[in-house]
VOPAGU-2260 file (C-alpha; in pm, 1 decimal, decimal comma):
REM VOPAGU-2260
SITE   aa  ch    i         X         Y         Z
SITE  PRO   A    0       0,0       0,0       0,0
SITE  THR   A    1      99,8     360,3     -55,4
SITE  PRO   A    2     241,7     499,0     268,9
SITE  THR   A    3      64,1     795,6     420,5
SITE  PRO   A    4     317,7    1064,1     507,5
SITE  THR   A    5     296,0    1256,8     828,6
SITE  PRO   A    6     244,3    1625,7     742,4
SITE  THR   A    7     560,4    1817,3     826,4
SITE  VAL   A    8     521,4    2143,7     632,9
SITE  THR   A    9     370,4    2457,9     781,4
SITE  PRO   A   10     312,2    2769,1     570,1
SITE  ALA   A   11     547,3    3064,9     580,2
SITE  ALA   A   12     391,3    3389,2     701,1
SITE  ALA   A   13     449,5    3564,2     367,9
SITE  CYS   A   14     614,6    3528,1      29,0
SITE  PRO   A   15     982,5    3619,6       9,2
SITE  THR   A   16    1085,3    3948,8    -147,6
SITE  ILE   A   17    1292,7    3890,9    -460,3
SITE  ALA   A   18    1525,7    4118,4    -655,5
SITE  GLY   A   19    1388,3    4332,1    -935,1
SITE  PRO   A   20    1056,8    4501,6   -1007,0
SITE  ASP   A   21     856,0    4183,2   -1064,4
SITE  GLN   A   22     744,6    4046,5    -729,7
SITE  LEU   A   23     576,1    3723,9    -622,9
SITE  ILE   A   24     198,7    3716,8    -569,5
SITE  ASN   A   25      66,4    3572,6    -243,9
SITE  ARG   A   26    -209,0    3324,9    -338,0
SITE  GLY   A   27    -278,5    3210,4      16,8
SITE  THR   A   28    -199,4    2852,9     110,5
SITE  ILE   A   29    -222,9    2513,2     -53,3
SITE  SER   A   30    -244,1    2182,1     134,8
SITE  GLY   A   31    -134,8    1830,5      54,5
SITE  PRO   A   32     -11,3    1510,9     219,6
SITE  GLN   A   33     313,9    1678,3     325,4
SITE  GLY   A   34     139,2    1968,5     498,1
SITE  GLU   A   35      51,9    2324,2     405,2
SITE  TRP   A   36     255,3    2575,2     202,6
SITE  ARG   A   37     241,6    2944,5     132,0
SITE  ASN   A   38     159,2    2957,9    -241,4
SITE  CYS   A   39     373,7    3228,9    -404,5
SITE  GLU   A   40     281,7    3279,6    -769,2
SITE  PHE   A   41     531,9    3398,0   -1029,5
SITE  PRO   A   42     453,2    3722,7   -1213,1
SITE  ALA   A   43     347,4    3689,3   -1575,8
SITE  ARG   A   44     691,2    3815,6   -1684,0
SITE  PHE   A   45    1031,7    3859,7   -1522,3
SITE  THR   A   46    1179,7    4174,3   -1676,7
SITE  ALA   A   47    1504,3    4168,7   -1477,4
SITE  SER   A   48    1736,9    3909,0   -1328,0
SITE  THR   A   49    1616,9    3760,3   -1002,7
SITE  GLN   A   50    1664,4    3461,1    -774,6
SITE  ILE   A   51    1395,8    3226,6    -643,4
SITE  PRO   A   52    1506,0    3113,0    -295,7
SITE  ARG   A   53    1427,7    2788,6    -120,5
SITE  THR   A   54    1225,5    2909,6     177,2
SITE  ALA   A   55    1071,1    2689,2     447,1
SITE  GLY   A   56     694,5    2664,1     406,5
SITE  VAL   A   57     691,9    2820,9      57,8
SITE  ILE   A   58     595,7    2661,2    -272,5
SITE  TYR   A   59     591,5    2852,7    -600,9
SITE  SER   A   60     330,9    2840,7    -877,1
SITE  LEU   A   61     272,6    2940,0   -1238,8
SITE  GLY   A   62     -67,6    3102,6   -1286,8
SITE  GLY   A   63     -46,7    3071,7   -1666,9
SITE  ARG   A   64     225,7    3146,2   -1917,5
SITE  VAL   A   65     527,4    3295,2   -1738,4
SITE  ASP   A   66     796,7    3461,8   -1950,5
SITE  VAL   A   67    1159,0    3517,4   -1858,6
SITE  GLY   A   68    1236,7    3844,9   -2032,9
SITE  SER   A   69    1101,5    3941,3   -2372,9
SITE  ASP   A   70    1217,6    3825,0   -2714,5
SITE  GLN   A   71    1540,6    4002,9   -2814,7
SITE  GLY   A   72    1530,4    3883,4   -3173,8
SITE  ALA   A   73    1746,5    3654,6   -3381,0
SITE  THR   A   74    2039,2    3892,5   -3432,6
SITE  SER   A   75    2080,3    4015,3   -3074,6
SITE  THR   A   76    2377,9    3902,7   -2866,4
SITE  ASN   A   77    2276,8    4036,3   -2524,8
SITE  ASN   A   78    2134,6    3874,0   -2214,0
SITE  VAL   A   79    1861,6    4075,5   -2041,7
SITE  ALA   A   80    1720,1    3865,1   -1758,9
SITE  THR   A   81    1834,7    3548,2   -1583,3
SITE  LEU   A   82    1592,3    3352,9   -1365,4
SITE  THR   A   83    1795,3    3172,2   -1098,5
SITE  ILE   A   84    1621,0    2893,2    -906,1
SITE  ASP   A   85    1778,8    2756,7    -589,9
SITE  PRO   A   86    1827,2    2382,9    -521,3
SITE  GLY   A   87    1526,9    2217,0    -359,6
SITE  VAL   A   88    1269,4    2465,9    -493,3
SITE  THR   A   89     932,8    2325,7    -608,2
SITE  ILE   A   90     724,9    2508,8    -870,2
SITE  PHE   A   91     382,9    2385,0    -980,0
SITE  GLY   A   92     157,2    2471,9   -1270,2
SITE  ALA   A   93    -169,8    2593,8   -1122,6
SITE  THR   A   94    -361,9    2537,6   -1449,2
SITE  GLY   A   95    -327,6    2315,1   -1753,3
SITE  VAL   A   96    -199,5    2596,8   -1971,5
SITE  SER   A   97      63,9    2703,6   -1718,4
SITE  PHE   A   98     417,0    2692,0   -1859,2
SITE  LEU   A   99     753,7    2865,6   -1827,8
SITE  VAL   A  100     909,3    3034,1   -2133,8
SITE  VAL   A  101    1270,8    3153,9   -2145,2
SITE  ASN   A  102    1279,0    3395,5   -2439,5
SITE  ARG   A  103    1567,9    3462,0   -2678,3
SITE  GLY   A  104    1827,7    3681,6   -2513,8
SITE  ASN   A  105    1739,6    3565,1   -2160,9
SITE  ARG   A  106    1846,5    3269,9   -1946,2
SITE  ILE   A  107    1744,7    3021,8   -1681,5
SITE  ASP   A  108    1985,9    2908,7   -1409,8
SITE  ALA   A  109    1811,9    2612,0   -1250,1
SITE  VAL   A  110    2085,8    2404,4   -1088,0
SITE  GLY   A  111    1977,4    2157,3    -824,5
SITE  THR   A  112    2174,9    1880,9    -655,3
SITE  PRO   A  113    2131,1    1501,5    -640,3
SITE  THR   A  114    1968,3    1533,8    -297,1
SITE  GLN   A  115    1789,7    1864,9    -362,6
SITE  PRO   A  116    1661,2    1860,2    -719,6
SITE  ILE   A  117    1453,7    2146,3    -856,4
SITE  VAL   A  118    1100,6    2017,0    -917,9
SITE  PHE   A  119     852,2    2145,6   -1174,4
SITE  THR   A  120     516,6    1972,9   -1131,4
SITE  GLY   A  121     138,3    2006,3   -1144,6
SITE  ARG   A  122    -115,2    2106,3    -881,0
SITE  GLY   A  123    -242,5    1750,4    -836,4
SITE  ASN   A  124     104,9    1634,2    -734,6
SITE  VAL   A  125     105,3    1894,9    -458,2
SITE  THR   A  126    -245,6    1820,7    -330,9
SITE  GLY   A  127    -194,5    1443,6    -346,6
SITE  THR   A  128    -441,0    1355,1    -624,2
SITE  ALA   A  129    -183,5    1254,4    -888,3
SITE  THR   A  130    -157,5     880,6    -964,7
SITE  ASP   A  131      54,1     656,6   -1186,6
SITE  ASP   A  132    -181,2     744,0   -1476,0
SITE  THR   A  133    -180,2    1119,7   -1424,9
SITE  SER   A  134     -39,1    1351,7   -1691,6
SITE  GLN   A  135    -124,8    1678,4   -1866,7
SITE  LEU   A  136    -158,4    1876,7   -1542,5
SITE  TRP   A  137      33,3    2174,0   -1686,4
SITE  GLY   A  138     244,4    2278,6   -1984,4
SITE  GLY   A  139     616,1    2242,3   -1918,8
SITE  VAL   A  140     939,3    2435,8   -1970,4
SITE  VAL   A  141    1016,2    2602,6   -2306,3
SITE  LEU   A  142    1365,9    2731,3   -2391,2
SITE  LEU   A  143    1396,1    2964,6   -2690,8
SITE  GLY   A  144    1737,1    3025,8   -2844,0
SITE  ARG   A  145    1916,6    3199,8   -3130,2
SITE  ALA   A  146    2090,5    2896,5   -3279,7
SITE  PRO   A  147    2031,1    2783,7   -3641,7
SITE  ILE   A  148    1715,1    2598,9   -3740,7
SITE  THR   A  149    1594,5    2468,4   -4077,8
SITE  ASP   A  150    1213,0    2482,8   -4053,2
SITE  CYS   A  151    1159,9    2850,8   -4137,7
SITE  LEU   A  152     832,7    3030,8   -4077,1
SITE  ALA   A  153     887,0    3281,6   -4360,0
SITE  SER   A  154     867,8    3141,8   -4709,2
SITE  GLY   A  155    1195,3    3189,3   -4892,6
SITE  ALA   A  156    1405,1    3230,6   -4576,6
SITE  THR   A  157    1739,4    3052,3   -4593,0
SITE  PRO   A  158    1770,3    2775,6   -4330,4
SITE  GLY   A  159    2034,8    2842,7   -4066,7
SITE  THR   A  160    2028,6    3220,7   -4106,6
SITE  ALA   A  161    1887,8    3491,1   -3880,6
SITE  ALA   A  162    1589,9    3518,2   -4115,4
SITE  CYS   A  163    1493,1    3159,3   -4036,2
SITE  GLU   A  164    1284,2    3158,7   -3720,6
SITE  ARG   A  165     966,5    2989,2   -3605,7
SITE  ASP   A  166     695,3    2994,6   -3338,8
SITE  THR   A  167     702,8    2717,1   -3079,4
SITE  GLU   A  168     459,7    2426,7   -3108,1
SITE  GLY   A  169     177,2    2454,9   -2858,7
SITE  THR   A  170     192,7    2831,5   -2810,2
SITE  SER   A  171     238,7    3162,4   -2993,0
SITE  ASN   A  172     463,2    3467,6   -2966,4
SITE  ALA   A  173     743,2    3232,5   -2866,7
SITE  LEU   A  174     993,8    3273,3   -3149,8
SITE  TYR   A  175    1317,2    3080,1   -3181,1
SITE  GLY   A  176    1600,8    3049,5   -3429,9
SITE  GLY   A  177    1895,0    3256,7   -3550,3
SITE  ALA   A  178    2253,0    3216,5   -3669,4
SITE  GLN   A  179    2442,8    3174,7   -3340,5
SITE  PRO   A  180    2534,5    2806,9   -3288,8
SITE  ALA   A  181    2691,8    2870,7   -2945,4
SITE  ASP   A  182    2399,2    3071,9   -2807,0
SITE  ASN   A  183    2344,5    3030,2   -2432,5
SITE  SER   A  184    1994,8    2992,6   -2283,7
SITE  GLY   A  185    2133,9    2908,0   -1939,2
SITE  ARG   A  186    2163,0    2592,3   -1728,6
SITE  MET   A  187    1928,4    2318,8   -1611,6
SITE  ARG   A  188    2085,9    2048,2   -1397,7
SITE  TYR   A  189    1930,7    1802,1   -1150,4
SITE  VAL   A  190    1578,2    1899,6   -1249,0
SITE  GLN   A  191    1256,1    1695,3   -1239,4
SITE  ILE   A  192     960,6    1785,8   -1463,7
SITE  ARG   A  193     646,8    1595,1   -1362,5
SITE  TYR   A  194     294,0    1543,7   -1505,7
SITE  SER   A  195     336,1    1791,8   -1791,7
SITE  GLY   A  196     246,3    1800,8   -2161,9
SITE  PHE   A  197     -79,1    1993,0   -2192,6
SITE  VAL   A  198    -265,3    1933,0   -2522,3
SITE  LEU   A  199    -395,3    2257,8   -2672,1
SITE  SER   A  200    -538,3    2103,6   -2990,0
SITE  ALA   A  201    -472,9    1814,2   -3227,7
SITE  ASN   A  202     -98,3    1789,5   -3302,4
SITE  SER   A  203     -29,8    2095,9   -3089,9
SITE  GLU   A  204     104,2    2005,2   -2748,3
SITE  LEU   A  205     340,1    2138,3   -2488,6
SITE  GLN   A  206     612,9    1895,5   -2382,3
SITE  GLY   A  207     790,6    1841,7   -2053,5
SITE  LEU   A  208    1100,0    2022,2   -2184,7
SITE  THR   A  209    1109,6    2196,9   -2523,2
SITE  PRO   A  210    1454,2    2328,1   -2627,7
SITE  SER   A  211    1383,7    2532,9   -2943,9
SITE  GLY   A  212    1672,9    2680,7   -3138,9
SITE  VAL   A  213    1888,7    2635,9   -2829,0
SITE  GLY   A  214    2262,7    2682,0   -2875,1
SITE  SER   A  215    2556,7    2471,3   -2760,4
SITE  GLY   A  216    2635,8    2719,3   -2481,6
SITE  THR   A  217    2326,9    2593,0   -2296,8
SITE  GLU   A  218    2379,4    2322,8   -2033,6
SITE  LEU   A  219    2107,6    2057,2   -2003,9
SITE  SER   A  220    2196,6    1758,2   -1788,8
SITE  ASN   A  221    2060,3    1528,6   -1518,0
SITE  ILE   A  222    1698,2    1589,6   -1615,7
SITE  GLN   A  223    1405,0    1358,5   -1543,3
SITE  VAL   A  224    1067,7    1401,0   -1713,8
SITE  HIS   A  225     790,5    1195,8   -1551,7
SITE  ASN   A  226     448,4    1123,2   -1707,7
SITE  SER   A  227     439,6    1385,9   -1981,0
SITE  SER   A  228     129,7    1333,4   -2195,9
SITE  ASP   A  229     308,6    1405,0   -2524,3
SITE  ASP   A  230     689,7    1400,2   -2550,4
SITE  GLY   A  231     918,5    1404,1   -2251,1
SITE  ILE   A  232    1169,9    1620,9   -2436,1
SITE  GLU   A  233    1116,1    1753,1   -2788,8
SITE  ILE   A  234    1397,6    1941,6   -2959,4
SITE  PHE   A  235    1337,9    2188,3   -3242,7
SITE  GLY   A  236    1664,0    2259,9   -3425,0
SITE  GLY   A  237    1953,7    2445,6   -3268,5
SITE  ARG   A  238    2272,3    2290,6   -3132,9
SITE  PRO   A  239    2175,5    2152,5   -2791,0
SITE  ASN   A  240    2391,4    1899,8   -2610,0
SITE  LEU   A  241    2199,3    1695,3   -2353,9
SITE  ARG   A  242    2320,1    1421,4   -2119,7
SITE  TYR   A  243    2194,7    1206,8   -1832,4
SITE  LEU   A  244    1824,5    1207,1   -1917,9
SITE  VAL   A  245    1540,9     996,6   -1781,4
């Protein structure tokens, strides 16, 4: 039989204050088999670099699409905003269409440890309703880069050039592609992505992890995707190097 855990979590009094103008939203508390957390929702967009701390009694949520920065275009070389996530942090998608998008010219720095992985999951996993058959609780994580792709949106665009870009499957206004093979979208290491893969329409789904036009400067390793309804990881062009995947 499935063991029943003894609740050990009590909610923090408030959400932590983070760097930058885009602050967390206090959504009250959420309860599950492990206890009760303070639910701190991400803003719809992070416009500046910030760090998400591991704080006792706090769990973080995505209320819908959450963007890291705005699209800097295929020919840019800058980095505007980096979203840093501390080891041991848990983030859940509050709705099916919740997902995290790291736009071109911005980065994610989600580096967990073997004993304190960073967990992206769905609401049902937090409340204790998820089962072995559960999936499609939320969208997933989308990385958008400026590395070459071949499936161009514009007719007549030359594959592998800055004119060759495309919108991500399963969403819109999420452009990827360029002519920078070594582009860097950040780091994801010791990360779990659970119960993801929301289906928007026929043949249009969000995956657990979607590296799109991601360059070789991006580090993706030690990643586990559990019960995604579509693909665990789906790669669209670019030059990504991935290792140690489950």
